[in-house]
C-alpha positions as CSV (number, residue, x, y, z in Angstrom):
1,M,-16.5,19.4,16.3
2,S,-17.6,20.7,13.2
3,L,-20.4,23.7,13.2
4,E,-22.4,25.1,10.5
5,T,-21.2,28.7,9.5
6,L,-23.0,31.6,11.6
7,R,-24.5,33.9,9.2
8,C,-26.0,37.2,9.9
9,P,-29.8,37.1,10.0
10,G,-30.1,40.7,8.4
11,C,-27.6,40.3,5.3
12,G,-26.9,36.8,5.4
13,A,-23.1,37.2,5.5
14,A,-20.9,34.7,7.1
15,T,-19.6,35.9,10.5
16,P,-16.4,34.9,12.4
17,L,-17.1,33.0,15.7
18,R,-15.9,34.2,19.1
19,A,-16.3,33.2,22.5
20,A,-18.7,35.8,23.3
21,A,-22.4,36.5,23.7
22,S,-22.9,38.3,20.3
23,I,-20.6,39.7,17.6
24,D,-21.3,42.7,15.4
25,C,-21.5,41.7,11.3
26,H,-18.7,42.9,9.5
27,H,-21.1,43.9,6.6
28,C,-24.1,45.5,7.9
29,G,-23.1,46.2,11.6
30,R,-26.1,44.2,13.0
31,S,-25.4,42.5,16.4
32,I,-25.7,38.8,16.0
33,E,-26.3,36.7,19.2
34,I,-24.0,33.7,19.4
35,P,-25.9,30.5,20.4
36,E,-24.7,28.5,23.4
37,A,-23.5,25.3,21.4
38,W,-21.2,27.8,19.2
39,R,-20.0,29.7,22.4
40,V,-18.7,26.4,23.9
41,A,-17.2,25.2,21.0
42,A,-15.3,28.6,20.7
43,E,-14.2,28.2,24.6
44,A,-13.0,24.4,23.5
45,H,-11.1,25.6,20.7
46,A,-9.1,28.1,22.9
47,A,-6.9,25.0,24.0
48,V,-6.2,24.3,20.6
49,A,-5.1,27.9,19.8
50,R,-2.9,27.7,22.8
51,L,-1.1,24.7,21.5
52,R,-0.7,26.4,18.1
53,R,0.7,29.4,19.5
54,E,3.4,27.3,21.1
55,V,4.2,25.7,17.6
56,E,4.4,29.1,15.9
57,P,8.2,30.0,16.7
58,R,8.9,26.4,15.6
59,W,7.1,27.0,12.3
60,Q,8.7,30.2,11.8
61,Q,12.2,28.6,12.2
62,L,11.4,26.0,9.5
63,T,9.7,28.4,7.0
64,V,12.8,30.5,6.6
65,G,13.8,29.7,3.3
66,V,17.6,29.2,2.1
67,G,17.5,32.5,0.0
68,K,19.1,34.0,-2.6
69,P,22.7,34.4,-0.8
70,V,22.9,30.8,-0.6
71,V,22.1,30.4,-4.2
72,A,24.7,33.1,-5.2
73,V,27.3,31.3,-3.2
74,A,26.3,27.8,-4.8
75,L,26.8,29.2,-8.2
76,A,30.0,31.0,-7.3
77,L,31.5,27.9,-6.2
78,A,30.4,26.1,-9.3
79,S,32.1,28.8,-11.4
80,V,35.2,29.2,-9.1
81,L,36.2,25.7,-8.0
82,P,36.7,23.6,-11.3
83,P,39.3,26.3,-12.7
84,L,41.0,26.8,-9.4
85,C,41.5,23.1,-8.6
86,T,42.6,22.4,-12.2
87,W,45.4,25.2,-11.8
88,L,46.6,23.9,-8.2
89,V,46.6,20.5,-9.6
90,Q,48.6,21.5,-12.7
91,S,51.1,23.8,-10.8
92,R,51.8,21.5,-8.0
93,L,52.2,17.9,-9.7
94,S,55.1,16.9,-11.7
95,P,54.5,15.5,-14.3
96,P,50.8,17.3,-14.6
97,P,47.9,15.2,-15.2
98,T,46.8,14.5,-18.5
99,P,43.5,16.2,-19.7
100,V,41.5,13.2,-19.3
101,E,42.8,12.8,-15.8
102,N,42.3,16.4,-15.2
103,L,38.7,16.3,-16.3
104,G,37.7,13.1,-14.4
105,F,39.5,13.5,-11.1
106,V,39.6,17.4,-10.9
107,A,37.4,19.3,-12.7
108,V,34.2,17.6,-12.9
109,P,34.4,16.6,-9.1
110,A,35.0,20.4,-8.3
111,L,31.7,21.1,-9.6
112,L,29.9,19.0,-7.1
113,P,29.9,21.4,-4.1
114,G,28.4,24.1,-5.8
115,A,25.9,22.2,-7.8
116,L,24.8,20.0,-4.8
117,L,24.4,23.2,-2.5
118,W,22.3,24.8,-5.4
119,L,20.0,22.0,-5.8
120,W,19.7,21.5,-2.0
121,A,18.7,25.5,-1.6
122,T,16.2,25.3,-4.5
123,A,14.6,22.0,-3.1
124,V,14.3,23.4,0.2
125,D,12.9,26.9,-0.9
126,A,10.4,25.0,-3.0
127,A,9.2,22.7,-0.4
128,V,8.9,25.5,2.1
129,L,6.8,27.5,-0.2
130,R,4.4,24.5,-0.9
131,V,3.9,23.9,2.7
132,R,3.2,27.4,3.3
133,R,0.8,27.7,0.4
134,D,-1.3,24.6,1.6
135,V,-1.6,26.0,5.4
136,S,-2.3,29.9,4.1
137,A,-5.8,31.4,4.8
138,C,-7.8,32.0,1.7
139,K,-8.6,35.6,0.5
140,S,-12.6,36.0,0.0
141,G,-14.2,38.9,-1.6
142,P,-12.9,42.1,-3.0
143,A,-11.8,43.6,0.2
144,G,-9.3,40.6,0.7
145,A,-11.0,39.2,4.0
146,L,-9.3,36.1,5.4
147,A,-11.3,32.9,5.2
148,C,-10.7,29.4,6.6
149,R,-8.7,27.3,4.1
150,G,-10.7,24.2,5.3
151,C,-14.4,25.1,5.4
152,G,-14.4,28.8,4.1
153,A,-15.8,30.4,7.1
154,P,-14.6,33.9,7.8
155,L,-11.6,34.4,10.4
156,A,-11.0,36.8,13.0
157,P,-7.3,36.6,13.8
158,E,-5.8,38.5,16.6
159,A,-3.5,41.6,16.0
160,D,-0.1,40.5,14.8
161,A,-1.0,36.8,14.7
162,L,0.9,34.5,12.7
163,A,-2.1,31.9,12.3
164,T,-5.5,31.4,13.7
165,T,-7.6,28.3,14.3
166,C,-11.1,28.3,12.7
167,L,-13.6,27.9,15.4
168,Y,-16.0,26.3,12.9
169,C,-13.7,23.2,11.8
170,G,-10.6,23.4,13.9
171,T,-8.2,23.9,11.0
172,D,-5.3,26.3,11.5
173,S,-4.5,28.8,8.7
174,V,-1.4,31.0,8.5
175,V,-2.8,34.6,8.1
176,R,0.7,36.5,8.1
177,D,2.8,36.9,4.8
178,L,0.6,35.0,2.6
179,P,2.1,33.6,-0.6
180,E,0.3,33.9,-4.0
181,T,-1.3,30.7,-5.0
182,T,-2.9,29.3,-8.2
183,R,-2.9,25.8,-7.5
184,A,-5.1,23.2,-5.6
185,R,-4.2,23.0,-1.8
186,D,-3.5,19.9,0.0
187,H,-6.1,19.9,2.8
188,A,-4.7,16.8,4.5
189,V,-2.9,18.8,7.1
190,R,-5.3,20.5,9.5
191,T,-2.9,21.9,12.3
192,L,0.0,24.1,12.4
193,A,1.8,21.4,14.5
194,E,1.2,18.9,11.7
195,A,2.3,21.1,9.1
196,A,5.6,21.7,11.1
197,R,6.4,18.0,11.2
198,V,5.6,17.9,7.5
199,L,8.1,20.6,6.7
200,Q,10.7,19.1,9.2
201,R,10.4,15.7,7.7
202,R,10.7,17.4,4.0
203,R,13.9,19.2,4.8
204,L,15.5,16.1,6.3
205,N,14.7,14.0,3.2
206,L,15.8,16.6,0.8
207,G,19.2,17.1,3.0
208,L,19.7,13.4,3.0
209,G,18.7,12.8,-0.7
210,V,21.0,15.5,-2.0
211,A,24.0,14.0,0.1
212,L,23.5,10.5,-1.3
213,L,23.0,12.1,-4.7
214,G,26.4,13.6,-4.4
215,L,28.0,10.4,-3.2
216,G,26.4,8.5,-6.2
217,V,27.7,11.2,-8.8
218,A,31.1,11.2,-7.2
219,A,31.4,7.4,-7.6
220,I,30.2,7.4,-11.2
221,V,32.7,10.2,-12.0
222,A,35.6,8.4,-10.4
223,A,34.7,5.1,-12.2
224,T,34.3,7.0,-15.5
225,A,37.5,8.6,-15.0
226,M,39.2,5.3,-14.2
227,A,37.6,3.5,-17.2
228,L,38.7,6.4,-19.7
229,S,42.4,6.1,-18.3
230,L,42.6,2.6,-18.8
231,A,40.9,2.8,-22.4
232,F,43.4,5.4,-23.6
233,G,46.3,4.2,-21.6
234,V,46.8,7.4,-19.7
C-alpha cells in the first residue's frame, strides 16, 4: 500500500509515520493527528518490520567485506610464491628445468593463487559496497535527517536499528553505517530480504567466476609452455 506523505499543517514539513494517534512535528513541534487510514497502514507494516528484523543477522553476515587483510595476503602470495617455487624446483630437480620450462610450469602458475585471491576479494568488496549503497537511506536536509530511499519520506528508525521500513511505500532502508554515494541507486530491490538474496547470489557467482577463470588461465599457461618447449626443442 502506498500513501501520500503526511505533512505538518503548521509548517508543511513531511513527518514520519507511526502507529499512533498523533506525532509531534520535528520542525515546529506541533502535534499532528494521524488519520485512521495511515494508522491502519502503519499497523500492517509491523509484520513487514518483523520479517526485516529476522533478515538483519543474515544481512550483516553478507555485508562483511573481505577486507584489507585478505588483500594483503593475496599480494604477499603473488610476491613470494613465484621465486619460492622457482628456487624449490631448481634445487630439487636434476637436471634443473630450462628458463622456458621454469617460467611456464613454475613461476607463472605460482602467481595464480595470489592473483585470484586478490581478484576475488576486490570483486566481493565492490559488490557488497554497491548493494549497500542501493539499500541505504538517503540523507535529507542540513541536519542529515534520514529519508526513505524509495519515496523520500522521512524515517523514524528505532534506536540502534540496522534498517527500517518506510510506512508510506513499504521500502526497507538501511540506516546504520551509511556509505557515501554519488551515483544513481537501483530501486528494483525493495526489501532487505530481496537485497540479501541479491548479495548472496552475487557473492556465489563471483566465487564461481574466479574459480573458472583460474582453471582457464592455468590451462592457457600450460598449453603455452608446452608449445614453447616444442618450438625451442627444450
